[in-house]
C-alpha positions, -999 to +999 in steps of 0.1 A: +336-021-341+329+012-321+307+010-287+269+013-297+255+009-262+257+047-260+232+050-290+204+033-272+177+057-266+170+046-233+193+024-211+173+024-177+150-004-190+162-031-164+154-009-132+121+002-151+109-033-161+126-056-130+128-027-105+098-002-107+070-023-123+085-057-109+098-056-074+080-025-061+047-029-080+048-065-073+056-062-037+028-039-035+004-064-048+019-092-025+013-067+002-023-062-005-029-097-008-011-105+027-034-078+044-066-088+027-061-122+040-049-110+075-079-092+081-104-117+067-088-142+090-092-117+121-129-108+108-136-144+112-120-150+143-138-118+158-172-131+147-165-166+159-157-152+193-189-135+196-207-166+187-184-192+208-155-189+229-123-200+211-092-223+228-071-201+250-041-212+229-011-194+224-010-172+193-032-146+176-067-145+191-099-125+191-119-124+226-154-111+233-161-102+270-167-077+299-141-051+308-128-052+345-107-026+357-084-027+391-101+002+403-124+031+391-094+042+367-110+036+328-083+009+315-081+034+284-085+070+280-083+089+248-082+127+242-084+144+209-079+183+209-092+196+174-091+229+160-120+236+133-126+261+106-155+271+084-159+285+047-188+293+025-186+287-013-222+278-025-230+265+009-212+264+044-183+237+047-164+229+078-133+209+090-123+199+124-082+187+125-067+174+150-039+195+172-027+171+195-038+134+216-034+120+246-038+082+254-034+069+291-034+030+292-036+007+323-038-032+323-072-046+327-091-079+329-115-094+299-143-115+314-153-140+291-186-159+287-171-191+302-162-169+332-125-173+323-104-139+329-077-131+305-052-101+313-051-074+283-018-054+283-025-024+259+006-004+250+012+032+232+003+016+200-031+002+210-058+007+184-088+020+204-125+019+184-151+038+207-176+066+205-161+098+211-179+124+233-172+162+233-161+173+263-154+209+255-165+231+229-154+268+225-155+287+192-130+268+167-119+245+196-128+214+211-123+186+227-133+148+226-128+121+247-132+080+250-132+058+281-130+021+283-147+015+320-157-013+340-187-032+327-183-025+288-185-055+262-152-053+241-135-072+217-099-077+219-074-084+191-040-095+199-014-122+206-023-148+238+005-161+258+006-176+293+039-158+303+042-146+340+032-108+341+061-082+344+065-059+374+046-029+357+023-055+339+000-059+376-019-089+388-056-085+389-071-081+422-044-101+440-054-133+417-033-159+400-006-146+384-005-175+358-038-156+341-033-159+304-021-126+288-031-106+256-009-082+240+002-067+210+023-088+185+056-082+168+042-065+137+005-062+145-010-035+172-034-048+199-069-037+188-098-027+215-131-026+198-159-015+222-194-033+213-174-062+196-178-074+157-151-076+132-164-040+117-126-025+112-115-058+102-146-063+076-138-029+063-098-034+053-108-069+041-129-052+017-106-024+008-075-048+004-095-072-018-104-045-041-071-031-041-053-063-047-075-069-078-069-036-093-034-037-087-030-072-102-048-063-132-024-035-139+007-057-131-007-082-157-015-055-185+020-042-179+040-074-178+016-099-203+009-071-225+030-040-228+065-056-216+056-092-229+084-087-258+107-074-236+105-104-212+106-129-241+135-108-255+156-113-222+151-150-213+144-166-246+162-141-273+191-148-296+221-123-298+235-119-334+256-091-354+235-078-380+253-066-411+243-029-419+237-027-457+229+011-461+220+040-443+196+069-448+184+104-435+153+122-434+138+152-422+102+152-407+082+184-405+063+190-367+052+214-349+082+236-341+115+229-357+110+193-365+129+163-366+159+149-385+155+109-383+186+087-392+179+052-404+200+020-410+188-011-430+203-042-414+202-079-429+204-106-405+198-147-404+174-167-381+182-201-365+171-215-400+193-197-417+166-175-434+174-139-444+155-110-428+159-077-435+147-044-415+152-006-410+157+007-375+165+044-362+200+049-350+217+080-337+235+108-355+269+098-342+262+062-354+250+076-387+282+093-390+303+061-382+287+048-408+295+073-428+332+071-420+331+031-425+335+024-391+302+008-383+293-021-405+273-043-379+249-036-354+241-059-322+210-075-323+188-096-304+155-116-318+133-140-310+140-175-326+102-181-327+093-150-344+125-133-359+105-103-367+104-093-331+139-079-322+157-051-304+189-032-313+217-035-290+235-064-270+205-069-249+169-060-248+159-025-246+129-007-240+120+025-263+113+059-246+074+060-251+070+020-237+092+032-206+076+064-200+041+046-201+054+017-178+066+041-154+035+067-154+012+035-151+032+019-123+037+054-106-001+059-108-012+028-096+014+030-063+000+068-057-036+055-060-030+027-036-008+044-008-031+076-006-063+054-010-051+036+022-046+068+040-080+083+030-096+047+039-082+045+075-109+051+102-105+080+128-091+055+153-060+046+130-057+082+117-020+097+128-039+128+129-078+131+125-095+153+098-130+154+099-151+176+072-187+182+061-216+201+049-225+231+072-211+251+100-191+241+128-219+244+152-240+224+129-212+196+133-216+196+169-254+190+166-244+154+155-221+148+186-231+135+216-240+165+244-212+189+248-202+210+275-203+246+256-185+276+271 
């Protein structure tokens, strides 16, 4: 019997079902759930830290206290340089876009409500959340800055350890070198939030919660709806050879050149020996093989519990419309998730800050803290 695998209308079904909609989409669902859980826990730690002091045990921790620097130098200095533009459609609109940024970090001490102190070691990955003040504004250029100085209330989220500080990590004003240290984790950046409260974690907990629900719903619709028959045939299907009892060719008129359809009437028996017949579409080459007498049987996979559910071939296969729908739905959910995640980032987590709104550039400056206008 000739090889009929070439007559399958679509052969990348496994990649679509178990690759794109399985591993990729399913992995994104798990990622969203994990991030939701992590931010929920971080938010709870942050709120608990403001009401009571957590034990200073090694591991993830959220601490709330007063910043103390080693000298008059700010512990953190973030400078944003931005270029603005404005345009008018029905009304004036503006946009400020970051050109560059500088972040200068120094180790500092966080004095807790108990009087205890912890040493905070920020690195270049630190996420610093504070109010930005305009330091310079000239035409379409502005510079904004945020500084963390002695006396400010701040919340620090990181990983606590009791390791001795390194040569470049400093010892606070000649104090004991065994002071607990807080730094970034292996996968999580250190967070410093002026004013405390778990607003950032709460924001992300809500966002990831909604995203996880939407992704899970799409995953369920795909695998329990559209692809349910494919899964059933893959794991419980029975492979047999169906007899080709006749072939037909017909012409179906559509817009344009129309479509010539080649059909085969097949006969097969289920596990109980009952006989079934069905009409399936075959390729022109398969039709020609049947005319030449070379094609007498077709491989078939059917459901033992419901023999009317079957697919032609030695393994389950998707038809083109179903595969296209699965690809488009998965791709749409993935694009919406990752683009939505980027758009939901607060300014201090963005790689490049973009701020837009209604009005003119000078109008936007009225909502900022006092600027030095040149």
